[in-house]
C-alpha positions, 0 to 999 in steps of 0.5 A: 787043776781048777780050785776056787775059794767062795768067801761070805760075810754076814754081820748078825745082831745077836750073840755069840752063844745065840748064833753058835747054838743055831749053827751048831745044830745039824738039823737047822741046816735044811731051814738056811738052805733054799727050797729049791734045793730039794735038800732033805738030811738022811742020817737018822737020829742026828744029835742037837749038837755037831762033834769032830767025826760026825758023818750027816748024809743029805740028798740035794737037788741043785740042778735040774732037780736031779738028785745027788748024794752027799756025805759031809764030815765035821772034821774041826770044831772049836766050841762058840768059835768055828767048825769044818765040814768036808765032803766024803761023797758027793759032786765035788773033787774037793769041798772044805767049809769053814764056818767061823763066828767072831764077836762084833760091837752089838752082835757076831760076824759070821765068816763062810768060807768054801774052798772047793775043787769041781770035777771033770777039769776043763768042763768043771771050770766052765761049770763054775763059771756058769753055774757053781759060783752063781748057785753059792751066791744065792745059797749064801744070800738066802742064808744071810736073809734067813739068819737076819729074819730069826735074828732081826737087828 
């Protein structure tokens, strides 16, 4: 069983309240996801803010434009500190993503910790080496660029 963790930290020159307002709105997820991922939220009438138990359905095209259905549940929320989304339907055997924000001098440290297990045993391990970890780096690098544009130093 292959199990991996991806970690990314980003310092943002803003307040905890401002970044929380942004990241806790499910409608902003598309804005911080690279266009080449073909990300579309399928859940109609999303509320303005996440809440525990919230289910969000997406279509994403991570490889060769092939659409993949993905459903996540927001399993934990601590206002202005963290939330967790977990895959309920999608390409991984396990997907657990922690979004943590911590006040820092003159800004906020945002931490993402993604714990995941690819499917297909040995093939999943190979996919992680060749594709998955690189794709995660690409997605979170893009996210960092966009957040730094939205909340400039």
